SESELUM-7465 format. One record per residue (C-alpha): residue number from 1; chain; x, y, z; residue in three letters. Coordinates in nm, 2 decimals, padded with zeros to 4 digits. Layout:
BEGIN
(pt NUM, A, (X, Y, Z), ALA);
...
***
This chain:
BEGIN
(pt 1, A, (06.39, -07.19, 04.71), MET);
(pt 2, A, (06.04, -07.11, 04.80), ASN);
(pt 3, A, (05.77, -07.32, 04.62), VAL);
(pt 4, A, (05.41, -07.18, 04.61), GLU);
(pt 5, A, (05.14, -07.43, 04.67), LYS);
(pt 6, A, (04.83, -07.43, 04.45), GLU);
(pt 7, A, (04.50, -07.41, 04.62), ASP);
(pt 8, A, (04.28, -07.72, 04.52), PRO);
(pt 9, A, (03.96, -07.51, 04.50), ASP);
(pt 10, A, (04.12, -07.25, 04.29), THR);
(pt 11, A, (04.27, -07.49, 04.04), SER);
(pt 12, A, (03.94, -07.67, 03.98), SER);
(pt 13, A, (03.76, -07.35, 03.91), THR);
(pt 14, A, (04.02, -07.24, 03.65), GLY);
(pt 15, A, (03.99, -07.57, 03.46), ARG);
(pt 16, A, (03.61, -07.54, 03.43), SER);
(pt 17, A, (03.65, -07.18, 03.30), SER);
(pt 18, A, (03.89, -07.29, 03.03), ASP);
(pt 19, A, (03.66, -07.57, 02.92), LEU);
(pt 20, A, (03.36, -07.32, 02.88), GLU);
(pt 21, A, (03.58, -07.08, 02.68), THR);
(pt 22, A, (03.69, -07.35, 02.44), LYS);
(pt 23, A, (03.33, -07.46, 02.39), ALA);
(pt 24, A, (03.21, -07.11, 02.30), GLU);
(pt 25, A, (03.50, -07.07, 02.06), THR);
(pt 26, A, (03.41, -07.39, 01.88), SER);
(pt 27, A, (03.04, -07.29, 01.84), SER);
(pt 28, A, (03.14, -06.95, 01.70), HIS);
(pt 29, A, (03.36, -07.12, 01.44), ARG);
(pt 30, A, (03.09, -07.35, 01.33), LYS);
(pt 31, A, (02.84, -07.06, 01.29), SER);
(pt 32, A, (03.09, -06.87, 01.08), ARG);
(pt 33, A, (03.15, -07.16, 00.85), VAL);
(pt 34, A, (02.78, -07.20, 00.80), LEU);
(pt 35, A, (02.74, -06.84, 00.72), ARG);
(pt 36, A, (03.01, -06.86, 00.46), ARG);
(pt 37, A, (02.86, -07.16, 00.30), ILE);
(pt 38, A, (02.52, -06.97, 00.28), GLY);
(pt 39, A, (02.67, -06.67, 00.12), PHE);
(pt 40, A, (02.86, -06.88, -00.13), GLY);
(pt 41, A, (02.54, -07.06, -00.23), ALA);
(pt 42, A, (02.36, -06.72, -00.27), LEU);
(pt 43, A, (02.64, -06.58, -00.49), TYR);
(pt 44, A, (02.63, -06.90, -00.70), LEU);
(pt 45, A, (02.26, -06.87, -00.75), ILE);
(pt 46, A, (02.29, -06.50, -00.86), LYS);
(pt 47, A, (02.56, -06.59, -01.11), LEU);
(pt 48, A, (02.39, -06.90, -01.25), VAL);
(pt 49, A, (02.04, -06.74, -01.31), VAL);
(pt 50, A, (02.16, -06.45, -01.54), PRO);
(pt 51, A, (02.38, -06.69, -01.73), VAL);
(pt 52, A, (02.10, -06.93, -01.77), ALA);
(pt 53, A, (01.87, -06.64, -01.90), ILE);
(pt 54, A, (02.13, -06.51, -02.14), LEU);
(pt 55, A, (02.19, -06.87, -02.26), GLY);
(pt 56, A, (01.82, -06.92, -02.32), GLY);
(pt 57, A, (01.79, -06.59, -02.50), ALA);
(pt 58, A, (02.08, -06.68, -02.72), PHE);
(pt 59, A, (01.93, -07.02, -02.80), MET);
(pt 60, A, (01.60, -06.85, -02.89), ALA);
(pt 61, A, (01.77, -06.60, -03.11), PHE);
(pt 62, A, (01.96, -06.88, -03.29), GLN);
(pt 63, A, (01.63, -07.06, -03.34), TYR);
(pt 64, A, (01.47, -06.76, -03.48), MET);
(pt 65, A, (01.76, -06.69, -03.71), GLN);
(pt 66, A, (01.74, -07.05, -03.85), PHE);
(pt 67, A, (01.36, -07.04, -03.89), THR);
(pt 68, A, (01.31, -06.69, -04.03), LYS);
(pt 69, A, (01.15, -06.66, -04.38), PRO);
(pt 70, A, (01.37, -06.57, -04.68), THR);
(pt 71, A, (01.33, -06.20, -04.80), VAL);
(pt 72, A, (01.34, -06.12, -05.17), GLN);
(pt 73, A, (01.57, -05.82, -05.23), ARG);
(pt 74, A, (01.46, -05.55, -05.47), ARG);
(pt 75, A, (01.67, -05.32, -05.68), ALA);
(pt 76, A, (01.70, -04.96, -05.54), VAL);
(pt 77, A, (01.54, -04.69, -05.77), THR);
(pt 78, A, (01.60, -04.32, -05.77), GLU);
(pt 79, A, (01.31, -04.11, -05.63), ARG);
(pt 80, A, (01.14, -03.87, -05.88), VAL);
(pt 81, A, (00.98, -03.55, -05.75), TYR);
(pt 82, A, (00.67, -03.41, -05.92), PHE);
(pt 83, A, (00.69, -03.03, -05.93), ILE);
(pt 84, A, (00.51, -02.72, -06.07), ASP);
(pt 85, A, (00.72, -02.47, -06.28), THR);
(pt 86, A, (00.68, -02.13, -06.42), VAL);
(pt 87, A, (00.85, -02.02, -06.74), VAL);
(pt 88, A, (01.07, -01.71, -06.68), ALA);
(pt 89, A, (01.02, -01.41, -06.90), ALA);
(pt 90, A, (01.22, -01.09, -06.87), LYS);
(pt 91, A, (01.01, -00.77, -06.88), SER);
(pt 92, A, (00.95, -00.42, -06.73), THR);
(pt 93, A, (00.71, -00.43, -06.44), VAL);
(pt 94, A, (00.55, -00.12, -06.28), ALA);
(pt 95, A, (00.39, -00.26, -05.97), PRO);
(pt 96, A, (00.10, -00.11, -05.78), GLN);
(pt 97, A, (00.17, -00.01, -05.42), LEU);
(pt 98, A, (-00.12, -00.10, -05.19), LYS);
(pt 99, A, (-00.10, 00.12, -04.89), LEU);
(pt 100, A, (-00.34, 00.19, -04.61), TYR);
(pt 101, A, (-00.45, 00.51, -04.44), GLY);
(pt 102, A, (-00.75, 00.71, -04.31), ILE);
(pt 103, A, (-00.97, 00.99, -04.46), ILE);
(pt 104, A, (-00.90, 01.33, -04.31), VAL);
(pt 105, A, (-01.05, 01.67, -04.37), ALA);
(pt 106, A, (-00.86, 01.88, -04.62), GLY);
(pt 107, A, (-01.04, 02.19, -04.48), ARG);
(pt 108, A, (-01.23, 02.22, -04.16), GLU);
(pt 109, A, (-01.34, 02.53, -03.97), VAL);
(pt 110, A, (-01.47, 02.59, -03.62), GLN);
(pt 111, A, (-01.78, 02.82, -03.66), LEU);
(pt 112, A, (-01.83, 03.10, -03.41), ARG);
(pt 113, A, (-02.10, 03.37, -03.41), PRO);
(pt 114, A, (-01.99, 03.70, -03.57), LEU);
(pt 115, A, (-02.20, 03.91, -03.33), VAL);
(pt 116, A, (-02.32, 03.86, -02.98), SER);
(pt 117, A, (-02.68, 03.80, -02.88), GLY);
(pt 118, A, (-02.95, 03.56, -02.82), ARG);
(pt 119, A, (-03.01, 03.27, -03.07), VAL);
(pt 120, A, (-03.37, 03.31, -03.22), VAL);
(pt 121, A, (-03.35, 03.06, -03.51), ARG);
(pt 122, A, (-03.14, 02.77, -03.63), VAL);
(pt 123, A, (-03.12, 02.60, -03.97), GLY);
(pt 124, A, (-03.32, 02.29, -04.06), LYS);
(pt 125, A, (-03.00, 02.08, -04.09), THR);
(pt 126, A, (-02.82, 02.24, -03.80), PHE);
(pt 127, A, (-02.76, 01.92, -03.61), ALA);
(pt 128, A, (-02.48, 01.66, -03.55), GLU);
(pt 129, A, (-02.39, 01.52, -03.89), GLY);
(pt 130, A, (-02.61, 01.77, -04.07), GLY);
(pt 131, A, (-02.54, 01.83, -04.44), ILE);
(pt 132, A, (-02.53, 02.19, -04.55), VAL);
(pt 133, A, (-02.47, 02.37, -04.87), GLU);
(pt 134, A, (-02.29, 02.70, -04.91), LYS);
(pt 135, A, (-02.52, 02.99, -04.80), GLY);
(pt 136, A, (-02.75, 02.77, -04.59), ASP);
(pt 137, A, (-02.86, 02.93, -04.26), LEU);
(pt 138, A, (-02.70, 02.79, -03.95), LEU);
(pt 139, A, (-02.78, 03.03, -03.67), VAL);
(pt 140, A, (-02.97, 03.36, -03.65), GLU);
(pt 141, A, (-02.90, 03.61, -03.36), ILE);
(pt 142, A, (-03.17, 03.85, -03.24), ASP);
(pt 143, A, (-03.17, 04.15, -03.49), ARG);
(pt 144, A, (-03.34, 04.42, -03.27), PHE);
(pt 145, A, (-03.03, 04.59, -03.13), ASP);
(pt 146, A, (-02.85, 04.58, -03.46), TYR);
(pt 147, A, (-03.15, 04.73, -03.65), GLU);
(pt 148, A, (-03.17, 05.01, -03.40), VAL);
(pt 149, A, (-02.80, 05.08, -03.44), ASP);
(pt 150, A, (-02.84, 05.10, -03.82), VAL);
(pt 151, A, (-03.12, 05.34, -03.78), THR);
(pt 152, A, (-02.92, 05.56, -03.55), GLU);
(pt 153, A, (-02.63, 05.57, -03.78), ARG);
(pt 154, A, (-02.85, 05.66, -04.08), LYS);
(pt 155, A, (-02.99, 05.95, -03.87), THR);
(pt 156, A, (-02.65, 06.07, -03.77), GLN);
(pt 157, A, (-02.54, 06.06, -04.14), LEU);
(pt 158, A, (-02.84, 06.27, -04.24), LYS);
(pt 159, A, (-02.75, 06.53, -03.97), GLU);
(pt 160, A, (-02.39, 06.53, -04.07), ALA);
(pt 161, A, (-02.47, 06.59, -04.44), ARG);
(pt 162, A, (-02.72, 06.87, -04.35), ALA);
(pt 163, A, (-02.45, 07.04, -04.14), ARG);
(pt 164, A, (-02.21, 07.00, -04.43), LEU);
(pt 165, A, (-02.46, 07.17, -04.66), LYS);
(pt 166, A, (-02.50, 07.45, -04.41), GLU);
(pt 167, A, (-02.13, 07.51, -04.39), ILE);
(pt 168, A, (-02.09, 07.51, -04.76), ARG);
(pt 169, A, (-02.37, 07.77, -04.79), ALA);
(pt 170, A, (-02.21, 07.99, -04.53), ASP);
(pt 171, A, (-01.87, 07.95, -04.70), LEU);
(pt 172, A, (-02.02, 08.05, -05.04), GLY);
(pt 173, A, (-02.19, 08.35, -04.89), GLY);
(pt 174, A, (-01.87, 08.47, -04.72), GLU);
(pt 175, A, (-01.67, 08.43, -05.04), LYS);
(pt 176, A, (-01.93, 08.64, -05.22), ALA);
(pt 177, A, (-01.92, 08.91, -04.95), LEU);
(pt 178, A, (-01.54, 08.91, -04.97), ILE);
(pt 179, A, (-01.57, 09.01, -05.34), LYS);
(pt 180, A, (-01.80, 09.29, -05.25), GLN);
(pt 181, A, (-01.57, 09.41, -04.97), ASP);
(pt 182, A, (-01.28, 09.42, -05.20), ARG);
(pt 183, A, (-01.49, 09.63, -05.45), ASP);
(pt 184, A, (-01.58, 09.86, -05.16), GLN);
(pt 185, A, (-01.21, 09.89, -05.06), ILE);
(pt 186, A, (-01.12, 09.99, -05.42), GLU);
(pt 187, A, (-01.39, 10.26, -05.40), LEU);
(pt 188, A, (-01.27, 10.38, -05.06), ARG);
(pt 189, A, (-00.92, 10.40, -05.19), LYS);
(pt 190, A, (-01.02, 10.62, -05.49), ARG);
(pt 191, A, (-01.23, 10.84, -05.27), ASP);
(pt 192, A, (-00.93, 10.89, -05.03), THR);
(pt 193, A, (-00.70, 10.98, -05.33), VAL);
(pt 194, A, (-00.96, 11.22, -05.46), ARG);
(pt 195, A, (-00.99, 11.40, -05.13), ARG);
(pt 196, A, (-00.61, 11.43, -05.10), LYS);
(pt 197, A, (-00.61, 11.60, -05.44), VAL);
(pt 198, A, (-00.90, 11.83, -05.34), LEU);
(pt 199, A, (-00.72, 11.92, -05.02), LEU);
(pt 200, A, (-00.41, 12.02, -05.20), LYS);
(pt 201, A, (-00.62, 12.24, -05.43), LYS);
(pt 202, A, (-00.79, 12.40, -05.12), GLY);
(pt 203, A, (-01.13, 12.26, -05.22), ALA);
(pt 204, A, (-01.14, 12.01, -04.93), GLY);
(pt 205, A, (-01.08, 11.98, -04.56), THR);
(pt 206, A, (-00.87, 11.76, -04.34), GLU);
(pt 207, A, (-01.18, 11.62, -04.17), LYS);
(pt 208, A, (-01.32, 11.49, -04.50), LEU);
(pt 209, A, (-00.99, 11.32, -04.57), LEU);
(pt 210, A, (-00.97, 11.16, -04.23), ASP);
(pt 211, A, (-01.33, 11.04, -04.27), ASP);
(pt 212, A, (-01.24, 10.88, -04.60), SER);
(pt 213, A, (-00.93, 10.71, -04.44), LYS);
(pt 214, A, (-01.14, 10.58, -04.15), ILE);
(pt 215, A, (-01.40, 10.43, -04.39), ALA);
(pt 216, A, (-01.12, 10.26, -04.59), LEU);
(pt 217, A, (-00.97, 10.11, -04.27), ASN);
(pt 218, A, (-01.31, 09.99, -04.16), SER);
(pt 219, A, (-01.37, 09.82, -04.49), GLN);
(pt 220, A, (-01.03, 09.65, -04.49), GLU);
(pt 221, A, (-01.10, 09.53, -04.14), GLN);
(pt 222, A, (-01.43, 09.38, -04.25), ARG);
(pt 223, A, (-01.24, 09.21, -04.54), LEU);
(pt 224, A, (-00.99, 09.05, -04.31), ASN);
(pt 225, A, (-01.26, 08.93, -04.08), GLU);
(pt 226, A, (-01.44, 08.77, -04.37), ARG);
(pt 227, A, (-01.12, 08.61, -04.49), ILE);
(pt 228, A, (-01.07, 08.46, -04.14), ARG);
(pt 229, A, (-01.43, 08.34, -04.13), ARG);
(pt 230, A, (-01.39, 08.18, -04.48), VAL);
(pt 231, A, (-01.07, 08.00, -04.35), THR);
(pt 232, A, (-01.26, 07.88, -04.05), THR);
(pt 233, A, (-01.55, 07.76, -04.26), LEU);
(pt 234, A, (-01.31, 07.58, -04.49), GLU);
(pt 235, A, (-01.16, 07.40, -04.19), ALA);
(pt 236, A, (-01.51, 07.32, -04.06), ARG);
(pt 237, A, (-01.59, 07.19, -04.40), LEU);
(pt 238, A, (-01.30, 06.94, -04.39), ILE);
(pt 239, A, (-01.39, 06.84, -04.04), GLN);
(pt 240, A, (-01.75, 06.78, -04.13), GLN);
(pt 241, A, (-01.65, 06.58, -04.44), THR);
(pt 242, A, (-01.44, 06.36, -04.21), SER);
(pt 243, A, (-01.72, 06.33, -03.96), ALA);
(pt 244, A, (-01.95, 06.21, -04.25), ILE);
(pt 245, A, (-01.69, 05.96, -04.34), ASP);
(pt 246, A, (-01.68, 05.83, -03.99), ARG);
(pt 247, A, (-02.06, 05.81, -03.97), VAL);
(pt 248, A, (-02.06, 05.62, -04.31), GLU);
(pt 249, A, (-01.81, 05.38, -04.18), LEU);
(pt 250, A, (-02.01, 05.33, -03.86), ALA);
(pt 251, A, (-02.32, 05.28, -04.07), LEU);
(pt 252, A, (-02.14, 05.02, -04.28), ALA);
(pt 253, A, (-02.02, 04.84, -03.97), ARG);
(pt 254, A, (-02.37, 04.85, -03.83), ALA);
(pt 255, A, (-02.52, 04.71, -04.15), GLN);
(pt 256, A, (-02.26, 04.44, -04.16), ARG);
(pt 257, A, (-02.33, 04.34, -03.80), ASN);
(pt 258, A, (-02.70, 04.33, -03.89), LEU);
(pt 259, A, (-02.62, 04.10, -04.18), ARG);
(pt 260, A, (-02.39, 03.89, -03.95), ASP);
(pt 261, A, (-02.68, 03.81, -03.72), THR);
(pt 262, A, (-02.74, 03.53, -03.97), LYS);
(pt 263, A, (-02.45, 03.28, -03.97), LEU);
(pt 264, A, (-02.45, 03.09, -04.30), VAL);
(pt 265, A, (-02.24, 02.80, -04.42), ALA);
(pt 266, A, (-01.92, 02.93, -04.59), PRO);
(pt 267, A, (-01.90, 02.61, -04.81), PHE);
(pt 268, A, (-02.06, 02.27, -04.86), ASP);
(pt 269, A, (-01.99, 02.03, -04.58), GLY);
(pt 270, A, (-02.09, 01.83, -04.28), PHE);
(pt 271, A, (-02.16, 01.96, -03.93), LEU);
(pt 272, A, (-02.04, 01.82, -03.60), ARG);
(pt 273, A, (-01.97, 01.93, -03.24), GLU);
(pt 274, A, (-02.30, 02.12, -03.23), ILE);
(pt 275, A, (-02.30, 02.33, -02.91), SER);
(pt 276, A, (-02.59, 02.58, -02.93), THR);
(pt 277, A, (-02.97, 02.60, -02.96), GLU);
(pt 278, A, (-03.25, 02.85, -02.97), ILE);
(pt 279, A, (-03.27, 03.07, -02.67), GLY);
(pt 280, A, (-02.90, 03.05, -02.58), LYS);
(pt 281, A, (-02.70, 03.37, -02.56), ARG);
(pt 282, A, (-02.37, 03.35, -02.74), VAL);
(pt 283, A, (-02.07, 03.58, -02.78), SER);
(pt 284, A, (-01.82, 03.60, -03.06), VAL);
(pt 285, A, (-01.58, 03.37, -02.87), ASN);
(pt 286, A, (-01.83, 03.08, -02.83), ASP);
(pt 287, A, (-01.78, 02.79, -03.07), PRO);
(pt 288, A, (-02.11, 02.66, -03.20), ILE);
(pt 289, A, (-02.02, 02.39, -03.45), ALA);
(pt 290, A, (-01.74, 02.25, -03.67), ARG);
(pt 291, A, (-01.78, 02.23, -04.05), LEU);
(pt 292, A, (-01.59, 01.99, -04.27), THR);
(pt 293, A, (-01.55, 02.07, -04.63), ASP);
(pt 294, A, (-01.72, 01.80, -04.84), ALA);
(pt 295, A, (-01.52, 01.89, -05.15), ARG);
(pt 296, A, (-01.17, 01.86, -04.99), ARG);
(pt 297, A, (-01.13, 01.51, -04.85), PHE);
(pt 298, A, (-00.78, 01.37, -04.83), GLU);
(pt 299, A, (-00.64, 01.02, -04.76), ALA);
(pt 300, A, (-00.35, 01.03, -04.52), GLU);
(pt 301, A, (-00.12, 00.73, -04.55), PHE);
(pt 302, A, (00.24, 00.64, -04.49), GLN);
(pt 303, A, (00.51, 00.50, -04.72), VAL);
(pt 304, A, (00.84, 00.35, -04.62), SER);
(pt 305, A, (01.17, 00.54, -04.68), ASP);
(pt 306, A, (01.25, 00.31, -04.97), ALA);
(pt 307, A, (00.91, 00.35, -05.13), GLN);
(pt 308, A, (00.93, 00.73, -05.09), TYR);
(pt 309, A, (01.27, 00.73, -05.25), GLY);
(pt 310, A, (01.14, 00.53, -05.55), ARG);
(pt 311, A, (00.83, 00.76, -05.59), LEU);
(pt 312, A, (01.05, 01.08, -05.60), VAL);
(pt 313, A, (01.31, 00.92, -05.83), SER);
(pt 314, A, (01.17, 01.11, -06.13), ASP);
(pt 315, A, (01.15, 01.45, -05.95), GLY);
(pt 316, A, (00.86, 01.49, -05.72), THR);
(pt 317, A, (00.57, 01.29, -05.58), VAL);
(pt 318, A, (00.33, 01.59, -05.58), ILE);
(pt 319, A, (00.07, 01.54, -05.85), GLY);
(pt 320, A, (00.11, 01.17, -05.90), LYS);
(pt 321, A, (-00.22, 00.99, -05.96), PRO);
(pt 322, A, (-00.36, 00.76, -05.70), ALA);
(pt 323, A, (-00.68, 00.56, -05.63), ALA);
(pt 324, A, (-00.85, 00.55, -05.29), VAL);
(pt 325, A, (-01.06, 00.24, -05.23), VAL);
(pt 326, A, (-01.31, 00.22, -04.94), TRP);
(pt 327, A, (-01.42, -00.14, -04.87), LYS);
(pt 328, A, (-01.73, -00.18, -04.67), THR);
(pt 329, A, (-02.02, -00.43, -04.65), SER);
(pt 330, A, (-01.88, -00.63, -04.94), GLY);
(pt 331, A, (-01.87, -00.32, -05.17), ARG);
(pt 332, A, (-01.57, -00.13, -05.30), ASN);
(pt 333, A, (-01.61, 00.25, -05.35), PHE);
(pt 334, A, (-01.33, 00.38, -05.58), LEU);
(pt 335, A, (-01.23, 00.75, -05.57), PHE);
(pt 336, A, (-00.97, 00.89, -05.81), PRO);
(pt 337, A, (-00.72, 01.11, -05.63), ALA);
(pt 338, A, (-00.37, 01.26, -05.67), GLU);
(pt 339, A, (-00.09, 01.33, -05.42), ILE);
(pt 340, A, (-00.15, 01.69, -05.29), ALA);
(pt 341, A, (00.12, 01.73, -05.03), ARG);
(pt 342, A, (00.38, 01.56, -04.81), VAL);
(pt 343, A, (00.39, 01.58, -04.43), SER);
(pt 344, A, (00.63, 01.84, -04.29), GLY);
(pt 345, A, (00.82, 01.58, -04.09), ARG);
(pt 346, A, (00.93, 01.21, -04.10), VAL);
(pt 347, A, (00.79, 00.97, -03.83), SER);
(pt 348, A, (01.06, 00.91, -03.58), SER);
(pt 349, A, (00.90, 00.58, -03.48), VAL);
(pt 350, A, (00.85, 00.41, -03.81), SER);
(pt 351, A, (01.09, 00.61, -04.03), GLY);
(pt 352, A, (00.81, 00.65, -04.29), GLY);
(pt 353, A, (00.68, 00.95, -04.47), VAL);
(pt 354, A, (00.32, 01.06, -04.45), ASN);
(pt 355, A, (00.15, 01.16, -04.78), LEU);
(pt 356, A, (-00.19, 01.32, -04.85), PHE);
(pt 357, A, (-00.39, 01.22, -05.15), ALA);
(pt 358, A, (-00.67, 01.46, -05.24), ARG);
(pt 359, A, (-00.99, 01.30, -05.36), LEU);
(pt 360, A, (-01.14, 01.43, -05.68), ALA);
(pt 361, A, (-01.51, 01.51, -05.73), SER);
(pt 362, A, (-01.64, 01.46, -05.38), THR);
(pt 363, A, (-01.96, 01.63, -05.28), THR);
(pt 364, A, (-02.21, 01.64, -04.99), ILE);
(pt 365, A, (-02.35, 01.32, -05.13), LYS);
(pt 366, A, (-02.02, 01.13, -05.09), THR);
(pt 367, A, (-02.06, 00.86, -04.82), PRO);
(pt 368, A, (-01.71, 00.91, -04.69), LEU);
(pt 369, A, (-01.64, 01.08, -04.36), ARG);
(pt 370, A, (-01.32, 01.17, -04.18), PRO);
(pt 371, A, (-01.17, 00.87, -03.99), GLY);
(pt 372, A, (-01.27, 00.60, -04.25), VAL);
(pt 373, A, (-01.00, 00.34, -04.31), PHE);
(pt 374, A, (-00.92, 00.31, -04.68), VAL);
(pt 375, A, (-00.67, 00.15, -04.92), GLU);
(pt 376, A, (-00.45, 00.38, -05.14), VAL);
(pt 377, A, (-00.31, 00.25, -05.47), GLN);
(pt 378, A, (-00.01, 00.42, -05.63), ILE);
(pt 379, A, (00.19, 00.31, -05.93), THR);
(pt 380, A, (00.55, 00.24, -05.82), ASP);
(pt 381, A, (00.86, 00.31, -06.01), ARG);
(pt 382, A, (00.90, 00.07, -06.31), PRO);
(pt 383, A, (01.15, -00.21, -06.26), PHE);
(pt 384, A, (01.33, -00.29, -06.59), GLU);
(pt 385, A, (01.47, -00.62, -06.70), LYS);
(pt 386, A, (01.33, -00.83, -06.42), VAL);
(pt 387, A, (01.17, -01.17, -06.39), PHE);
(pt 388, A, (00.84, -01.20, -06.20), ARG);
(pt 389, A, (00.83, -01.52, -06.00), LEU);
(pt 390, A, (00.60, -01.66, -05.72), PRO);
(pt 391, A, (00.73, -01.58, -05.37), ASP);
(pt 392, A, (00.74, -01.95, -05.29), ASP);
(pt 393, A, (01.00, -02.00, -05.57), ALA);
(pt 394, A, (01.26, -01.83, -05.35), LEU);
(pt 395, A, (01.48, -02.07, -05.14), HIS);
(pt 396, A, (01.69, -01.94, -04.85), ASP);
(pt 397, A, (01.62, -01.58, -04.95), GLY);
(pt 398, A, (01.86, -01.58, -05.25), ARG);
(pt 399, A, (01.83, -01.90, -05.46), TYR);
(pt 400, A, (01.59, -02.04, -05.72), ILE);
(pt 401, A, (01.59, -02.38, -05.88), TYR);
(pt 402, A, (01.57, -02.43, -06.26), VAL);
(pt 403, A, (01.49, -02.76, -06.43), VAL);
(pt 404, A, (01.76, -02.87, -06.67), VAL);
(pt 405, A, (01.74, -03.22, -06.83), ASP);
(pt 406, A, (01.49, -03.33, -06.57), GLU);
(pt 407, A, (01.73, -03.23, -06.29), ARG);
(pt 408, A, (01.74, -02.93, -06.06), LEU);
(pt 409, A, (02.01, -02.66, -06.08), GLU);
(pt 410, A, (02.04, -02.39, -05.82), ARG);
(pt 411, A, (02.07, -02.03, -05.94), ARG);
(pt 412, A, (02.16, -01.72, -05.73), ALA);
(pt 413, A, (01.92, -01.42, -05.77), VAL);
(pt 414, A, (01.87, -01.08, -05.62), GLN);
(pt 415, A, (01.53, -00.94, -05.52), ILE);
(pt 416, A, (01.46, -00.61, -05.70), ALA);
(pt 417, A, (01.10, -00.56, -05.56), GLY);
(pt 418, A, (00.77, -00.72, -05.49), ARG);
(pt 419, A, (00.43, -00.72, -05.65), VAL);
(pt 420, A, (00.17, -00.87, -05.42), GLY);
(pt 421, A, (00.26, -01.23, -05.36), ASN);
(pt 422, A, (00.52, -01.23, -05.64), ASP);
(pt 423, A, (00.89, -01.12, -05.64), ILE);
(pt 424, A, (01.09, -00.94, -05.90), LEU);
(pt 425, A, (01.44, -01.08, -05.94), VAL);
(pt 426, A, (01.75, -01.04, -06.14), ARG);
(pt 427, A, (02.04, -01.29, -06.16), GLY);
(pt 428, A, (02.16, -01.60, -06.33), LYS);
(pt 429, A, (01.83, -01.67, -06.52), ILE);
(pt 430, A, (01.73, -01.63, -06.88), VAL);
(pt 431, A, (01.41, -01.62, -07.08), ASP);
(pt 432, A, (01.25, -01.96, -07.11), GLY);
(pt 433, A, (01.40, -02.12, -06.80), ASP);
(pt 434, A, (01.16, -02.34, -06.61), LYS);
(pt 435, A, (01.17, -02.23, -06.25), VAL);
(pt 436, A, (01.03, -02.44, -05.97), VAL);
(pt 437, A, (00.72, -02.26, -05.86), ALA);
(pt 438, A, (00.72, -02.39, -05.50), ARG);
(pt 439, A, (01.01, -02.53, -05.31), THR);
(pt 440, A, (00.99, -02.83, -05.08), PHE);
(pt 441, A, (01.20, -02.94, -04.78), PRO);
(pt 442, A, (01.41, -03.20, -04.97), GLU);
(pt 443, A, (01.49, -02.97, -05.26), ILE);
(pt 444, A, (01.85, -02.95, -05.37), GLY);
(pt 445, A, (02.08, -02.95, -05.67), PRO);
(pt 446, A, (02.07, -03.26, -05.88), GLY);
(pt 447, A, (01.73, -03.40, -05.78), LEU);
(pt 448, A, (01.54, -03.57, -06.05), LYS);
(pt 449, A, (01.21, -03.42, -06.12), VAL);
(pt 450, A, (00.90, -03.47, -06.33), ASN);
(pt 451, A, (00.72, -03.16, -06.47), VAL);
(pt 452, A, (00.36, -03.23, -06.58), PRO);
(pt 453, A, (00.30, -03.06, -06.91), ALA);
(pt 454, A, (00.00, -02.87, -06.77), SER);
(pt 455, A, (00.19, -02.73, -06.48), SER);
(pt 456, A, (00.43, -02.49, -06.66), ALA);
(pt 457, A, (00.29, -02.14, -06.69), ARG);
(pt 458, A, (00.43, -01.81, -06.81), ASN);
(pt 459, A, (00.52, -01.55, -06.54), THR);
(pt 460, A, (00.35, -01.27, -06.73), GLN);
***
């Protein structure tokens, strides 16, 4: 058996290393123990402090509970609401519709000169916004050319009438000569017959008979010529009569053109869009002004589909009376009117119908002008057997509250219409009911209320 021998140096070195290792292990253990003790103390502190705080708070609460003052308890009383009421009364109401619109011109024309020429004069009120009466001069065109034309036509008419007189004289003379020619033919015929008789008796000659026949033929030829001339003269007479008619028409046209050199107002009204002045040459196609009829103002306004249906419920809306109110500068100008016409189409945007109310008794002194914003009042269809209540009396759009034995009862109603700030309703309500005039957030069935005697008022 081989036995290994330990080296003395090597063994001493190994023992020293083990000792060092044991020393390090011992120090690590001590440090770990110390750290655990530190952490435990820290946890203990974190646990004890909150418990101490809670305990102190609990003790303070108990102290406050034992030392609090005694509160005297009071009996609970029901709350009473003070309200205003209206006394319901059934009636027939014909509300006034208040609508809004603008003033428009019932008749408006664009004025143009009736003849061409240079403007030599204008009326005193021919200006923007000018007020004119029917027949007032607006514009006058230079008359010279039209006066010359009238003179020429009169001269042509005189010539035509003189020529007609000449033709009639010639025609009368020819007709008189025809009568004479016919008498001569009769004489020639008797002479020819007589010569034939004489020739048969041997008292005449062939030559005399031939001369008589030649004379008869010549006379008949002259008669035919005169008849043809009379026919020609009669045709010329008709032609000349027609020519005179044409000249008379031309004279009448020339005289009218001469009169039309003065453009006058066709009716009372107001001028605007003035576009001419003295010295300007104008033609019949040039607009010179626009005239609005002062006696035909209309208020154009729109009604809803439902309102229009009620207005025509009795047949037609045309002719219904209305009132047009113009409010300006703290003043109200009232104009009686009536519905004159209905627009030809329904507005696709609003679904309403445009109506036109014609104002009565307007003149050039009326302060209205087209474009003025006005209020139109029309009597709506009567609502029968309805109750008129304040708008604030309605709750949730379909209920009202009635006071019965100092408590509230809820009643269902249906809105039939509106009048200003009031509503017209039908439903479970009778004459004499005291209806809450104004609801409040806490309102509900069964609430106890107090109605001051002075607050109740009649809805009519």
